[in-house]
N, C-alpha and C positions, 0 to 999 in steps of 0.2 A: 426502320424500326427495324425489320425482320433481322437485322444483325444484332439485335439490343435484345432478340426473344431467344436467339442463338448464344450470345452471348449470357443469356439468364440458365438454360439448358446444361451451358460447359462449366459453369459455376455448380449449378446443383447436384451435377457429378461428381467434381473434385469436393466440394466442400462434405457431398456425402459418403466419400470414405475416408472423414478424419472425423477420429474423435473430439469430444466438443473441448476441451483444452486447446489441441491443434485447431482446429476452425474458428474459434478464436483471435489466436496469436496470427493466423493469415490474414482475416481480416481489419485486424487492426494496422496487419503490413500496408496490406490495399489502400487502406483510408488513409493511410502519414503518409504512401506513396503519390497519392493525388491530392492533397491538400484536404481534407477531411477530417474533424475533430473524430480522436480517439476514444473519448470519455465515454466506456459504454451506458447508457441508460436505457430504462427498461420503457418499453414505448408509451406505458401509463404514467410514465413519471417518477414512479415509483421506486425504489431501493433494495427490489424483492431479491434481486440476485448479480451477482459480478462473477459472471461465470469463467471468465480468463482466471482470475486468482481463487477460487474456490470457496467466495464467501458468501454466505445467505447471512442479511443481517442481524436475523433472531439465531443463527446456529453457523457454526463452523463446518458444515458435510465435507467438504472437499478439501482436497491439499491445497495450499498456498505456491505450490510451487517454487521456483528458485526466487533468492530474492531481488534480483535484477529486473524479472518481470515485474514484481510486485513492486520495486520502487518506481521505474517506469510508467506504470498503471496508474500511481498515484500520483507523479508530479508533483514531489513539493516545491516549492517555492524559495523556500528561507532554511536558514540553519534550524529553525524550532519545528520546523515540519519534516526536514531531515531526520531531525532525531526520530520523532514522533512515530513517524513510518517507518523508522529502523526497530524501534521500542516494540510496534505492534507485532512487528512480524517475527521478531525474535521471539517475543511473550507467547505467540500463537505455535510457532515452531515447537515451543519447550513447556507446553502445556502451561503456560502461567508462573512459570517460573521467574523470580526478580533477576536482575541482570544487571552491571557493571557499567558504565559510561564508556569503558574499554572497548568492552564488547561491540558496545554500538558505533562507536568509531571506526573499529576494523571491519564493521561490516560497510559503513560509508567509504572507507578508504578504498576498500579491493575497486569498488563501482567509481572511481574517481571524485566521487562525491565529499572527501573529508572535512569533518568543523572544525573550525581551528580551534574554539573553547568549547568543547562539550558540555561541559558542566554549565555554563552559561545558557545554551540552547535547552538544556534541560530545565534550569530554574524557567526559561520562559514558560516552559509548559507548565513548569507546577504552578506558575503565576496566572494562566488564565483562569477565568470563571464558566465554571468549575473547572477542576484542576483539570489536565489530561495526564501529569505524570502525578506518582508519589514517591517520595525517597521512603524507604520501607529502614534501610542501616546505615550507619556509619562505622567503620573500624581505624579507631587511632582517635587523636584529639586534635593535629592539627587542621587548617582550612585544606590542605592537602591530602586527608583522609581519604579513604578508598567507599565509596558510596554506593548503596544499591538500592536499582529505583523499581519502581513496576508500573506499567500500565493503569488509568481510571476505565471504568465504561464509560466516561465522558472521553476520553482520549480515542477509543475504539472507535466511537461513534462520529468523530471527529474524520478518520483514516476512513472511513465507508463514506463519508462524505465528500472527502478527497478523492476517491475511487471511484465515485458515480457522479461527479462535477456539481454535485448538488448542495454547495456552498452554503446554502440557508436554512437545510434541513435541519 
């Protein structure tokens, strides 16, 4: 028991010297290293905040950080989830500007998670009820025309659920 208390004192000194974002990254690293779940949830089981990415469910007060940290915090399990997480991050970092699928796939490709058919992944998100993503514009008349998309409030809530590990919320 004295070893545990000494360890806690040392952690308090180490964590006390870090800013909130760095503290969360170090905590997640340690939890992951020793095999503990790394999705942050509030002790009361609510989605009040996810400090590691600066998200507050009611407002986005802090910065999201870089895309790699954000993506890995959400841990999407399929192509639609990958597209949705990238959409959220892109939307928040560009103040809600619509985006093209090519931009999403470029973000994902840089992380090594390129989606083979990003249009199909976005279509899956559009078929969700309620829709997570909506198409806002199509330039050109062919099936291959450039399409512009925007994430919906339902899509944002879904990403927050992924980040908190609260899949039923």
